[in-house]
Backbone as JSON, one array per atom type, in Angstrom:
{
  "sequence": "XXXXXXXXXXXXXXXXXXXXXXXXXXXXXXXXXXXXXXXXXXXXXXXXXXXXXXXXXXXXXXXXXXXXXXXXXXXXXXXXXXXXXXXXXXXXXXXXXXXXXXXXXXXXXXXXXXXXXXXXXXXXXXXXXXXXXXXXXXXXXXXXXXXXXXXXXXXXXXXXXXXXXXXXXXXXXXXXXXXXXXXXXXXXXXXXXXXXXXXXXXXXXXXXXXXXXXXXXXXXXXXXXXXXXXXXXXXXXXXXXXXX",
  "N": [[-15.17, -15.03, -28.45], [-16.36, -13.37, -25.6], [-18.01, -9.94, -26.04], [-17.0, -6.86, -24.75], [-19.0, -4.94, -25.29], [-21.82, -3.33, -23.65], [-24.58, -5.43, -22.49], [-27.85, -6.17, -23.87], [-29.9, -7.04, -23.05], [-31.46, -8.15, -19.7], [-29.47, -10.3, -17.67], [-29.61, -13.9, -17.19], [-29.56, -13.95, -13.81], [-29.66, -15.38, -11.14], [-28.89, -17.79, -12.47], [-26.24, -17.04, -13.4], [-25.37, -16.64, -11.16], [-25.1, -18.86, -9.63], [-23.5, -20.15, -11.49], [-21.3, -19.01, -11.18], [-20.85, -19.44, -8.34], [-20.24, -22.22, -8.04], [-17.96, -22.13, -9.71], [-16.09, -20.64, -7.98], [-15.89, -22.09, -5.42], [-14.98, -24.52, -6.37], [-12.53, -24.16, -7.45], [-12.1, -23.63, -10.38], [-12.5, -25.81, -11.46], [-14.98, -26.35, -12.03], [-18.24, -25.31, -12.95], [-18.97, -21.56, -14.11], [-17.24, -18.32, -14.49], [-18.48, -15.78, -13.36], [-20.15, -13.36, -15.83], [-20.69, -10.32, -16.33], [-20.65, -7.85, -17.81], [-21.42, -4.84, -18.37], [-24.0, -5.6, -17.36], [-27.29, -4.33, -16.03], [-27.59, -3.78, -13.12], [-28.91, -1.86, -11.23], [-30.07, -0.86, -8.26], [-30.53, -3.33, -7.14], [-30.6, -6.39, -4.71], [-27.72, -6.76, -3.54], [-26.55, -7.49, -0.93], [-23.65, -8.94, 0.99], [-22.86, -10.46, -1.1], [-21.05, -12.72, -3.26], [-18.74, -11.99, -5.54], [-16.41, -12.54, -6.36], [-13.88, -11.99, -8.31], [-15.31, -11.52, -10.3], [-16.74, -10.66, -13.48], [-17.69, -7.44, -14.32], [-16.99, -4.83, -15.51], [-17.96, -2.0, -17.16], [-20.92, -2.59, -15.81], [-24.02, -1.6, -14.93], [-24.8, -0.53, -11.17], [-25.83, 1.46, -9.52], [-27.36, 2.69, -6.89], [-27.4, 0.24, -5.63], [-27.81, -2.21, -3.3], [-24.82, -3.29, -2.07], [-23.61, -4.1, 0.38], [-20.76, -5.2, 2.41], [-20.29, -7.06, 0.68], [-18.79, -9.43, -1.34], [-16.16, -8.35, -3.46], [-13.41, -8.93, -4.13], [-10.61, -8.84, -6.4], [-12.48, -8.35, -8.88], [-13.54, -7.27, -11.86], [-14.41, -4.29, -12.23], [-13.99, -1.89, -14.13], [-14.95, 1.39, -15.16], [-17.51, 1.01, -14.67], [-20.37, 1.9, -13.29], [-21.32, 2.85, -10.07], [-22.8, 4.8, -8.79], [-24.03, 6.4, -5.67], [-24.32, 3.47, -4.46], [-24.56, 1.24, -1.46], [-21.74, 0.1, -0.02], [-20.73, -0.25, 2.17], [-18.65, -1.94, 3.95], [-17.67, -3.53, 2.2], [-15.48, -5.61, 0.14], [-13.11, -4.85, -1.67], [-10.59, -5.35, -2.2], [-7.84, -5.21, -4.77], [-9.34, -5.19, -6.88], [-10.16, -4.08, -9.89], [-11.25, -0.7, -10.66], [-10.92, 1.07, -12.58], [-11.84, 4.52, -14.05], [-14.11, 4.06, -12.99], [-17.62, 5.09, -11.85], [-18.24, 6.55, -8.76], [-19.56, 8.2, -7.48], [-21.13, 9.65, -4.21], [-21.2, 7.41, -3.32], [-21.59, 4.94, -0.61], [-18.52, 3.8, 0.76], [-17.84, 3.23, 3.7], [-16.0, 1.56, 6.02], [-14.76, -0.19, 4.08], [-12.78, -2.49, 2.39], [-10.35, -1.7, 0.25], [-7.65, -2.19, -0.39], [-4.83, -2.21, -2.37], [-6.36, -1.85, -5.16], [-6.99, -1.06, -8.15], [-7.94, 2.42, -9.23], [-7.82, 4.53, -10.73], [-8.33, 7.58, -12.19], [-10.72, 7.3, -11.63], [-14.62, 8.62, -10.33], [-15.17, 9.68, -7.78], [-16.59, 11.8, -6.42], [-17.8, 13.25, -3.56], [-18.29, 10.99, -2.06], [-18.44, 8.66, 0.34], [-15.99, 7.6, 2.17], [-15.28, 6.91, 5.09], [-12.92, 5.68, 7.44], [-12.08, 3.6, 5.48], [-10.32, 1.16, 4.2], [-7.4, 1.58, 2.21], [-4.79, 0.84, 1.64], [-2.05, 1.49, -0.47], [-3.43, 1.51, -2.89], [-4.15, 2.77, -6.36], [-5.25, 5.97, -7.2], [-4.49, 7.77, -8.72], [-5.17, 10.97, -10.34], [-8.13, 10.6, -9.9], [-11.21, 11.69, -8.81], [-12.24, 13.09, -6.15], [-13.51, 14.87, -4.86], [-15.01, 16.91, -2.26], [-15.43, 14.13, -0.84], [-15.75, 12.05, 1.59], [-12.89, 11.14, 3.6], [-12.17, 10.42, 6.23], [-10.43, 9.66, 8.72], [-9.46, 7.33, 6.93], [-7.13, 4.58, 6.32], [-4.72, 5.17, 4.15], [-1.83, 4.55, 3.66], [0.91, 4.46, 1.65], [-0.95, 5.11, -0.7], [-1.4, 5.92, -4.13], [-1.85, 9.11, -5.25], [-1.57, 11.33, -7.01], [-2.15, 13.81, -8.43], [-4.85, 14.04, -8.2], [-8.01, 15.16, -7.32], [-9.0, 16.74, -4.42], [-10.42, 18.52, -3.6], [-12.0, 20.48, -1.0], [-12.35, 18.16, 0.21], [-12.61, 15.63, 3.05], [-10.45, 14.47, 5.3], [-9.87, 14.09, 8.45], [-7.56, 12.54, 10.54], [-6.47, 10.65, 8.8], [-4.48, 8.2, 7.42], [-1.43, 9.15, 5.95], [0.81, 8.39, 5.47], [3.85, 7.91, 3.23], [2.5, 8.11, 1.41], [1.49, 9.13, -1.83], [1.21, 12.23, -3.17], [2.14, 14.28, -5.44], [1.22, 16.96, -7.21], [-1.62, 16.68, -6.44], [-4.63, 18.15, -5.79], [-5.49, 19.93, -2.93], [-7.04, 22.04, -2.22], [-8.77, 24.01, 0.11], [-9.43, 21.16, 1.97], [-9.82, 19.42, 4.78], [-7.63, 18.39, 6.8], [-7.24, 17.87, 9.48], [-5.17, 16.49, 11.99], [-3.57, 14.59, 10.48], [-0.97, 11.96, 9.55], [1.76, 12.5, 7.68], [3.9, 11.19, 7.41], [6.83, 10.8, 5.33], [5.26, 11.15, 3.43], [4.56, 12.38, -0.25], [4.87, 15.41, -1.51], [5.35, 17.18, -3.37], [4.51, 20.31, -5.56], [1.69, 19.8, -4.41], [-1.32, 21.29, -4.16], [-2.13, 23.33, -1.67], [-4.27, 25.19, -0.63], [-5.63, 27.0, 1.35], [-6.2, 24.64, 2.97], [-7.16, 22.9, 5.68], [-4.47, 22.38, 7.98], [-4.35, 21.74, 10.84], [-2.94, 20.51, 13.86], [-1.95, 18.41, 12.21], [0.91, 16.39, 11.36], [3.89, 16.74, 9.61], [6.0, 16.71, 9.54], [8.07, 14.86, 8.56], [7.45, 15.12, 5.78], [7.57, 15.01, 2.05], [9.09, 17.15, -0.5], [8.05, 19.37, 0.34], [7.16, 22.82, 0.64], [7.67, 26.22, 2.17], [5.95, 28.05, 0.89], [3.82, 26.43, 0.28], [3.02, 25.76, 2.63], [2.15, 28.4, 3.45], [-0.26, 28.98, 2.47], [-1.96, 27.21, 3.71], [-3.82, 26.51, 6.3], [-2.58, 26.39, 9.46], [-1.92, 25.55, 13.13], [-1.11, 25.75, 16.55], [-0.73, 23.03, 17.29], [0.27, 21.9, 14.72], [2.55, 20.19, 13.22], [5.91, 20.6, 11.95], [8.8, 20.9, 9.63], [11.99, 22.21, 10.59], [12.98, 24.12, 8.92], [10.59, 24.77, 7.78], [9.5, 26.84, 9.23], [7.51, 28.31, 12.01], [5.86, 25.95, 13.88], [7.28, 23.9, 13.67], [9.47, 21.01, 14.65], [8.97, 19.1, 18.1], [7.01, 19.58, 19.26]],
  "CA": [[-14.97, -14.7, -26.98], [-17.12, -12.53, -25.2], [-17.35, -8.66, -26.35], [-17.18, -5.84, -23.74], [-20.24, -4.09, -25.06], [-22.7, -3.48, -22.92], [-25.5, -6.25, -22.65], [-29.06, -5.45, -24.02], [-31.14, -8.15, -22.18], [-30.96, -8.29, -18.19], [-29.01, -11.67, -17.79], [-30.43, -14.45, -16.17], [-28.86, -13.33, -12.66], [-29.72, -16.45, -10.46], [-28.17, -18.88, -13.19], [-24.84, -16.86, -13.55], [-24.53, -16.53, -9.66], [-24.7, -20.1, -9.38], [-22.36, -20.51, -11.47], [-20.16, -18.59, -10.14], [-20.45, -19.93, -6.92], [-19.25, -23.53, -8.16], [-16.34, -21.99, -10.1], [-14.89, -20.33, -6.59], [-16.06, -23.35, -4.65], [-14.21, -25.76, -7.1], [-11.5, -23.74, -8.02], [-12.45, -23.17, -11.74], [-13.03, -27.06, -11.85], [-16.69, -26.84, -12.59], [-19.21, -23.38, -13.2], [-18.2, -20.59, -14.84], [-16.58, -16.85, -13.67], [-19.44, -14.59, -13.73], [-19.96, -12.4, -16.85], [-21.85, -9.47, -15.92], [-20.43, -6.78, -18.25], [-22.6, -3.71, -19.41], [-25.32, -5.75, -17.02], [-28.06, -3.54, -15.55], [-28.0, -4.02, -11.6], [-29.19, -1.08, -10.56], [-31.28, -0.85, -7.21], [-30.63, -4.72, -6.35], [-30.19, -6.14, -3.31], [-26.71, -8.29, -3.38], [-25.7, -7.95, 0.33], [-23.07, -10.05, 1.46], [-22.77, -11.71, -2.16], [-19.48, -13.35, -3.45], [-18.36, -11.71, -6.74], [-14.84, -12.07, -6.38], [-12.83, -12.43, -9.77], [-16.2, -11.15, -11.58], [-16.58, -9.76, -14.79], [-18.23, -6.29, -14.27], [-16.52, -3.7, -16.45], [-19.27, -1.11, -17.51], [-22.15, -3.08, -15.41], [-24.75, -0.41, -13.8], [-25.33, -0.96, -9.93], [-26.53, 2.47, -9.4], [-28.14, 2.58, -5.94], [-27.53, -1.09, -5.55], [-27.1, -2.47, -1.81], [-23.87, -4.23, -1.9], [-22.72, -4.16, 1.85], [-20.15, -6.46, 2.65], [-19.94, -7.87, -0.79], [-17.03, -9.77, -1.62], [-15.79, -8.19, -4.58], [-12.06, -8.99, -4.48], [-10.37, -9.03, -7.68], [-13.42, -8.11, -9.77], [-13.01, -6.04, -13.1], [-15.43, -3.07, -12.6], [-13.41, -0.68, -14.96], [-16.02, 1.74, -16.15], [-18.9, 0.42, -14.32], [-21.36, 3.11, -12.38], [-22.37, 2.26, -8.74], [-23.42, 6.01, -8.09], [-25.17, 5.92, -4.47], [-24.45, 2.17, -4.24], [-24.24, 1.0, -0.67], [-20.39, -0.86, -0.44], [-20.21, -0.4, 3.54], [-17.75, -2.79, 4.36], [-17.55, -4.76, 1.3], [-14.39, -6.08, -0.03], [-12.93, -4.58, -3.44], [-9.45, -5.28, -2.61], [-7.18, -5.76, -6.03], [-10.33, -5.14, -8.07], [-10.16, -2.65, -10.88], [-12.13, 0.31, -10.89], [-10.18, 2.47, -13.51], [-13.02, 5.01, -14.71], [-15.48, 3.46, -12.28], [-18.18, 6.1, -11.62], [-18.53, 6.03, -7.53], [-19.95, 9.9, -6.73], [-22.42, 9.51, -3.55], [-21.8, 5.88, -2.62], [-20.95, 4.91, 0.73], [-17.78, 2.62, 1.11], [-17.27, 3.08, 4.6], [-15.04, 0.55, 6.2], [-14.66, -1.15, 3.16], [-11.23, -3.17, 2.02], [-10.12, -1.25, -1.3], [-6.06, -2.54, -0.76], [-4.1, -2.65, -3.99], [-7.17, -1.58, -6.2], [-6.95, 0.36, -9.16], [-8.76, 3.33, -9.27], [-7.12, 5.34, -12.06], [-9.58, 8.58, -12.72], [-12.5, 7.15, -11.01], [-15.34, 9.5, -10.11], [-15.72, 9.75, -6.31], [-17.15, 12.96, -5.48], [-19.02, 13.38, -2.21], [-18.24, 9.59, -1.75], [-18.11, 8.11, 1.94], [-14.77, 6.63, 2.44], [-14.76, 7.06, 6.25], [-12.39, 4.39, 8.18], [-12.03, 2.96, 4.56], [-8.69, 0.39, 4.06], [-7.01, 1.71, 0.95], [-3.23, 1.18, 1.35], [-1.35, 0.62, -2.06], [-4.08, 1.97, -3.81], [-3.81, 3.68, -7.29], [-5.81, 6.58, -7.24], [-4.16, 8.75, -9.69], [-6.15, 11.48, -11.38], [-9.38, 10.55, -9.41], [-11.9, 12.89, -8.32], [-12.49, 13.07, -4.86], [-13.82, 16.19, -4.09], [-15.97, 16.53, -1.27], [-15.25, 13.19, -0.23], [-15.45, 11.96, 3.32], [-12.02, 9.78, 4.12], [-11.71, 10.77, 7.77], [-9.76, 8.1, 9.74], [-8.76, 6.48, 6.23], [-5.59, 4.19, 5.83], [-4.14, 5.3, 2.88], [-0.62, 4.42, 3.41], [1.74, 4.41, 0.17], [-1.58, 5.34, -1.69], [-0.98, 6.92, -5.31], [-3.08, 10.27, -5.41], [-0.81, 11.75, -7.73], [-3.16, 14.99, -9.47], [-5.88, 14.08, -7.79], [-8.31, 16.25, -6.94], [-9.37, 16.18, -3.1], [-10.54, 20.03, -3.12], [-13.01, 20.19, 0.34], [-12.45, 16.67, 0.87], [-12.47, 15.61, 4.99], [-8.95, 13.52, 5.4], [-9.1, 13.95, 9.18], [-6.97, 11.66, 11.05], [-6.37, 9.92, 7.9], [-3.49, 8.12, 7.36], [-0.74, 9.57, 4.71], [2.5, 8.01, 5.17], [4.58, 7.58, 2.22], [1.28, 8.36, 0.32], [2.42, 9.76, -3.49], [0.35, 13.16, -3.54], [2.17, 15.4, -5.62], [0.82, 17.84, -7.76], [-2.55, 16.77, -5.64], [-5.31, 19.73, -5.89], [-6.37, 19.65, -1.78], [-7.69, 23.38, -1.67], [-10.29, 23.62, 1.2], [-9.58, 20.0, 2.42], [-9.65, 19.22, 6.18], [-6.53, 17.56, 6.94], [-6.8, 17.49, 10.57], [-4.52, 15.44, 12.42], [-3.26, 13.48, 9.49], [0.07, 11.74, 9.38], [2.29, 12.82, 6.01], [5.4, 10.96, 7.29], [7.12, 10.57, 3.96], [4.3, 11.56, 2.26], [5.4, 13.11, -0.98], [3.91, 16.47, -1.7], [5.85, 18.54, -4.12], [3.75, 20.74, -6.24], [0.48, 19.5, -4.23], [-1.85, 22.74, -3.48], [-2.69, 23.11, -0.24], [-4.95, 26.84, -0.41], [-6.65, 26.86, 2.31], [-6.41, 23.51, 3.46], [-6.72, 22.75, 7.14], [-3.56, 21.29, 8.7], [-4.35, 21.86, 12.34], [-2.62, 18.88, 14.46], [-1.18, 17.48, 10.95], [2.6, 16.02, 11.45], [4.19, 17.05, 8.18], [8.2, 16.71, 9.9], [8.65, 14.17, 7.68], [7.28, 15.16, 4.53], [8.87, 15.09, 1.11], [8.85, 17.99, -1.07], [6.77, 20.37, 0.66], [7.69, 24.21, 0.76], [7.04, 26.99, 2.75], [5.0, 28.69, -0.02], [2.57, 25.74, 0.1], [2.12, 25.99, 4.13], [1.82, 29.75, 3.63], [-1.6, 29.3, 1.62], [-2.84, 26.71, 4.17], [-4.3, 26.89, 7.82], [-1.83, 25.75, 10.74], [-2.62, 25.68, 14.36], [-0.06, 25.08, 17.26], [-0.1, 21.35, 17.07], [0.77, 21.52, 13.73], [4.1, 19.95, 13.49], [6.94, 21.17, 10.61], [9.94, 20.77, 10.03], [12.41, 23.18, 11.38], [13.32, 24.73, 7.82], [9.14, 25.27, 7.49], [9.16, 27.66, 10.39], [6.65, 28.05, 13.21], [5.21, 24.82, 14.06], [8.19, 22.83, 13.44], [10.12, 20.56, 16.25], [8.37, 18.01, 18.66], [5.88, 19.72, 20.47]],
  "C": [[-15.62, -13.52, -26.8], [-16.92, -11.08, -25.22], [-17.6, -7.93, -24.73], [-17.87, -4.58, -23.82], [-21.01, -4.28, -24.1], [-23.92, -4.64, -23.37], [-26.82, -5.72, -22.95], [-30.05, -5.97, -22.97], [-30.44, -8.28, -20.56], [-30.85, -9.74, -18.03], [-29.78, -12.55, -16.68], [-29.64, -14.77, -15.01], [-28.94, -14.9, -11.57], [-28.66, -17.57, -11.33], [-26.56, -18.61, -13.02], [-24.16, -16.86, -12.05], [-24.28, -17.84, -9.31], [-23.35, -20.86, -9.84], [-21.25, -20.34, -11.16], [-19.56, -19.2, -8.73], [-19.7, -21.66, -7.08], [-18.14, -22.85, -9.02], [-15.41, -21.58, -8.86], [-14.82, -21.74, -6.12], [-14.91, -24.6, -5.04], [-12.82, -25.14, -7.68], [-11.34, -23.69, -9.59], [-12.52, -24.58, -12.44], [-14.47, -27.09, -12.84], [-17.27, -25.09, -12.26], [-18.49, -22.76, -14.27], [-17.68, -19.18, -14.21], [-18.09, -16.15, -14.3], [-19.34, -13.67, -14.75], [-20.87, -11.75, -17.07], [-21.45, -7.91, -16.37], [-21.62, -6.19, -19.07], [-23.92, -4.17, -18.58], [-26.12, -4.65, -16.21], [-28.33, -3.79, -14.1], [-28.48, -3.27, -10.5], [-30.09, -1.45, -9.23], [-31.38, -2.7, -6.67], [-30.11, -5.14, -5.29], [-28.83, -7.4, -3.47], [-26.02, -7.67, -2.33], [-25.09, -8.98, 0.69], [-22.87, -11.1, 0.09], [-21.3, -11.9, -2.99], [-19.44, -13.03, -4.76], [-17.05, -11.84, -7.05], [-14.25, -12.74, -8.08], [-14.32, -11.88, -10.88], [-15.98, -10.33, -12.24], [-17.74, -8.52, -14.76], [-17.87, -5.12, -14.85], [-18.46, -3.19, -17.25], [-20.59, -1.4, -17.41], [-22.5, -1.24, -14.87], [-25.29, -0.97, -12.47], [-25.48, 0.63, -9.0], [-27.37, 2.6, -8.03], [-28.56, 0.99, -5.36], [-26.97, -1.18, -3.84], [-26.14, -3.87, -1.96], [-23.04, -4.2, -0.46], [-22.32, -5.37, 1.98], [-20.03, -7.43, 1.84], [-19.11, -8.19, -1.1], [-16.85, -9.62, -3.02], [-14.39, -8.08, -4.92], [-11.77, -9.36, -5.71], [-11.49, -8.77, -8.7], [-13.19, -7.03, -10.38], [-14.29, -5.32, -12.82], [-14.97, -1.77, -13.18], [-14.8, -0.08, -15.66], [-17.39, 1.28, -15.46], [-19.64, 2.0, -13.44], [-22.13, 2.07, -11.61], [-22.8, 3.44, -7.94], [-24.81, 5.91, -6.71], [-25.09, 4.68, -4.07], [-24.08, 2.36, -2.26], [-23.07, -0.36, -0.73], [-19.81, -0.61, 0.87], [-19.71, -1.77, 3.95], [-17.49, -3.96, 3.38], [-16.28, -4.78, 0.81], [-13.98, -5.87, -1.45], [-11.33, -4.68, -3.22], [-8.69, -5.99, -3.82], [-7.94, -5.47, -6.84], [-9.85, -3.74, -8.98], [-11.3, -2.02, -10.95], [-12.02, 1.54, -11.83], [-11.6, 3.25, -14.15], [-14.25, 4.87, -13.75], [-16.42, 4.92, -11.78], [-18.88, 5.89, -9.76], [-19.2, 7.16, -6.83], [-21.44, 9.45, -5.82], [-22.44, 7.98, -3.12], [-21.12, 5.79, -1.83], [-20.06, 3.49, 0.4], [-17.14, 3.15, 2.68], [-16.67, 2.04, 5.62], [-15.0, -0.57, 5.26], [-13.1, -1.27, 3.13], [-11.14, -2.85, 0.67], [-8.36, -1.11, -1.14], [-5.5, -2.86, -2.09], [-5.3, -2.38, -5.52], [-6.6, -0.72, -6.92], [-8.17, 0.95, -9.73], [-8.37, 4.5, -9.97], [-8.58, 6.12, -12.15], [-10.84, 7.97, -12.51], [-13.04, 8.37, -10.62], [-15.69, 9.25, -8.63], [-16.22, 10.76, -5.63], [-18.35, 12.74, -4.76], [-19.44, 11.73, -2.07], [-17.89, 9.38, -0.16], [-17.29, 7.02, 1.97], [-14.26, 6.28, 4.02], [-14.24, 5.64, 6.73], [-12.09, 3.16, 6.91], [-10.32, 2.5, 4.6], [-8.05, 0.71, 2.77], [-5.33, 1.84, 0.73], [-2.7, 0.49, 0.18], [-2.51, 0.81, -2.97], [-4.02, 2.83, -5.0], [-5.01, 4.69, -7.48], [-5.47, 7.97, -7.82], [-5.37, 9.38, -10.47], [-7.58, 11.47, -10.44], [-9.72, 11.54, -8.73], [-12.63, 12.57, -7.48], [-13.35, 13.9, -4.02], [-15.18, 15.98, -3.62], [-16.01, 15.22, -0.65], [-15.23, 13.21, 1.54], [-14.41, 10.49, 3.57], [-11.14, 10.12, 5.25], [-11.18, 9.0, 8.33], [-9.16, 7.1, 8.5], [-7.49, 5.75, 6.07], [-5.7, 4.45, 3.95], [-2.61, 5.42, 2.5], [-0.07, 4.06, 1.96], [0.62, 4.33, -1.24], [-0.86, 6.11, -3.02], [-2.41, 7.53, -5.6], [-2.67, 10.93, -6.12], [-2.15, 12.28, -8.69], [-4.3, 14.62, -9.47], [-6.53, 15.02, -6.95], [-9.3, 15.95, -5.6], [-9.82, 17.74, -2.62], [-11.85, 19.59, -2.09], [-13.22, 18.49, 0.5], [-12.07, 16.71, 2.26], [-11.63, 14.15, 4.67], [-8.66, 13.53, 7.04], [-8.83, 12.73, 9.66], [-6.89, 10.6, 9.97], [-4.55, 9.3, 7.55], [-2.56, 8.23, 6.06], [0.2, 9.37, 4.61], [2.84, 7.04, 4.27], [3.33, 7.57, 1.15], [1.97, 9.06, -0.61], [0.97, 11.16, -3.52], [1.02, 14.41, -4.4], [1.52, 15.38, -6.93], [-0.85, 17.48, -7.13], [-3.31, 17.91, -5.74], [-5.89, 19.41, -3.89], [-6.77, 21.41, -1.06], [-8.71, 23.1, -0.77], [-10.0, 22.04, 2.12], [-9.42, 20.03, 4.23], [-8.85, 17.91, 6.46], [-5.85, 17.56, 8.43], [-6.03, 16.52, 11.03], [-4.17, 14.37, 11.54], [-1.91, 13.39, 9.77], [0.77, 11.65, 8.04], [3.42, 12.3, 6.48], [5.8, 10.31, 5.95], [6.26, 10.37, 2.92], [4.8, 12.79, 1.28], [4.48, 14.25, -1.92], [4.21, 17.85, -2.58], [4.81, 18.93, -5.12], [2.16, 20.44, -5.76], [0.02, 21.14, -3.78], [-2.78, 22.5, -2.36], [-3.68, 24.52, 0.04], [-5.84, 26.55, 0.48], [-7.37, 25.83, 2.82], [-6.09, 23.65, 5.29], [-5.87, 21.94, 8.04], [-3.36, 21.54, 10.05], [-4.16, 20.38, 12.84], [-1.56, 18.19, 13.39], [0.02, 17.38, 11.52], [3.22, 16.14, 9.83], [5.98, 17.01, 8.45], [8.48, 16.23, 8.68], [8.35, 14.0, 6.11], [7.91, 15.51, 3.38], [8.25, 15.97, 0.0], [7.8, 19.03, -0.79], [7.79, 21.81, 0.91], [7.13, 24.99, 1.49], [6.14, 27.76, 2.23], [3.61, 28.15, 0.04], [2.09, 25.45, 1.45], [1.59, 27.2, 4.13], [0.39, 29.58, 3.27], [-2.34, 28.04, 2.6], [-3.05, 27.36, 5.78], [-3.48, 26.22, 8.83], [-2.36, 26.11, 11.93], [-1.06, 25.78, 15.1], [0.31, 23.85, 17.58], [0.35, 20.77, 15.77], [2.12, 20.99, 13.66], [4.6, 19.78, 11.95], [8.03, 20.75, 10.87], [10.86, 22.11, 10.34], [12.68, 24.37, 10.31], [11.88, 25.4, 7.15], [9.15, 26.61, 7.99], [8.35, 27.57, 11.31], [6.12, 26.99, 13.12], [6.24, 23.91, 14.19], [8.68, 22.06, 15.24], [8.65, 19.33, 16.99], [7.01, 17.96, 19.32], [4.42, 19.46, 19.75]]
}
């Protein structure tokens, strides 16, 4: 059985990728699933590469070009992808728990149903990313750009979203209990069905946000945030409620 410990020697990448291609094309009848656990792939050009279901736990892909790469179902738990280009990559159902993605570019990426618990995503670009049903509990998203991201039903319990930009994001039915949103920009966000109990909204910009159907939201939370005449609140939360 292969160890999860980082490898010491750079793997024969061409041979591994060719075997993985056959593994995918023959539906596991030929070739071998790529095992790149702990491999150092930093700075490599992996654009549009097909690494579905590959083993990449604890691999180093810092500053790698993975634009439009297919990493669906890949195991990237504990991997380092700092500064990597993952624009429009497919990471749906991938395992990214504890992965380090600080300052990576995931604009427009597909990350639905991925496991990203406690991932480091500070200052990461996730604008327009598709992240519905993704588990981001405990993740560090401080200063990240999540503008227009689809976060429907995402689990963001206890996540750090301080100073993050989520303008126009879809947060319907998202779980945000205990999330830290201090200073975040939440302009024009849709919070229908979102769970916000004990979420910290100090200094958050809720201009134009629709919070009428948010769950667990209190007047005290709203009082610490910034609202405008377009902010929609439930009637019991005071000014700004109603359909206007």
